[in-house]
C-alpha positions, 0 to 999 in steps of 0.5 A: 100795601107793602113791598110783599105785595104779590102784584109786584112780584116782589124779590127779597131785598139783600145786602148790596140790592142787586136786582135782575143782575144788575146794581142800583147804586149809581157809584158802581154803575158809573164807575167806568165813567170819568167824572164830569162837573160843570164849571161850578163844580156840581157832577154831571150824569148822562141822561139815559141813552141821550148822553145828554149831560145834566147837573146831578141835582136839579131845582124843583119848581114846585118850591119856587112858586111857594116863595111869596116874594117875587124878587126872592124867587128869582134871586134864588133861581139865578143863585141856583145857576151860580151853584151849578144846579142847571136842571130846572123842573116845573109843571104846567099846574104848579101854583096855578102857573105861577111856577112857571111864570116866575121861573120864565122871569128868571130865564129872561135875564141875558144869558139864563136860558142858555145855561138851563136845561128846561124840563116842565110837565104837561097835565093832560092826556089828550092831544088838544089839551096837551097842545094847550098846555104846551103853548101855556108852558112856552109863554110862561117860560118865555121860551121857544122850546122845553128841553124835557116835556114830561106827562105829569102824574101818571098816578092811575091805572088807566093813565098809560092807556089814556095817553095812547088812546087820547092822543097825548103821546101823538101830541108830544111827537108832533111838538118834538117834530115842530122843535118845540119839545127836544125830549119826552118823559112822564112822572108818577109817584104812586106805584111802580106797576103803573110806571111799568105799564107806561114803559110797556107802551111801544113809545120812545121815552127819554126819561122817567120821574119817580120817588128815590128815598131811603125809605122807597126800598121797603114800600111799592118800590120804584128802586127795586122794580122800575130803575132796572128797566128804565136802565135796561131801556136806555131811559133816564132816571129823574129822582124826587121825594128824596125827603118824602115829598113836601112839608109838613105832611110828606117830610118824614124828616119832620113827621117821624122818629127816623133819626135820618138827617137830610144829608143822609137822605140826599147821599142815599138817593144820589147814590141810586143810579139816577141821572139827577135828583130834583129837590125842593129848595126855598132859601139860599141856605137851603141852596147851598147846603143841598149843593154842597152835598151834590158837589162833595157827593160820596155815596153812603158806605155800604155798612152804613146804608145797609144798617139804615135799611135794616133799622128802617124795615118796620116803619117804611114797609106800610106807607105811613111816610110815603103818603104820596103813595099810600094816600091821595094827599099829594095827587094834584087837584087837576088830576083828581078831577080827571078821574072823578075824585074830589078836589 
């Protein structure tokens, strides 16, 4: 299904990508705000209507769990703090809980937890399961509260309704009332219509996470269809999958002949109106390179951006590179099992 899918009532993408009268490009959207940085020089942006400042680049938790040596993973997380990546991402199901456990050990070092805006994700849809996942995450992360607790992988058409009917939303509100959760959001990578259905629920969402990358414009576009709605509601936008969502199957820098560089992809994604962009990092070299892009961020020049978008249109419009949208390869086993798909 291409971005011509009538289900989404697509608008033709033109020039500066103005949607519903609101520009998508972060540089323009934040032009009226004075630049802010943390002590390491990483720009800060407000998380939606909350106004809570978060680092414009965040540390992805999945990749942390993929690092075999525990000492290496902890060293990398502490180095990320030194580089100014203070927004940390995780999820209950990443590597069977290992990602949260490693992050918890890193946060247990003196003074580290206070430096981090900590986000993790709940994989359940019902009340009891959600509360159990919360307690599991708190224990693994060695903390008494989660700054942002998100429902993970809202990827199936009935997921938003399940949250409402099965008690997941009530669990989130009760957890917030108990002081175990500060803010509530949801994530997903499959189809913008599903995100829009969740945003239509009568629920006070604080944040929403979605794919933000240079190919998204042409196929099931979250940038064109979800970002403007989230902004209108004051919901903070968290970007992910700026390089395509994992290697080797999902990383379009490795799979394709697009000619894109990692720096171009990161600058493009940071130029969209996101509060923070979660990136996967597995080495100190990657960390320093990515942090440098964030620290010295400037949007792609409009002419370069628009030329790239035109050049990529044919390859990007059928989902061959955004496999997290077009296949089940990137759907977590926990969620496939929930919906009766083979694991």
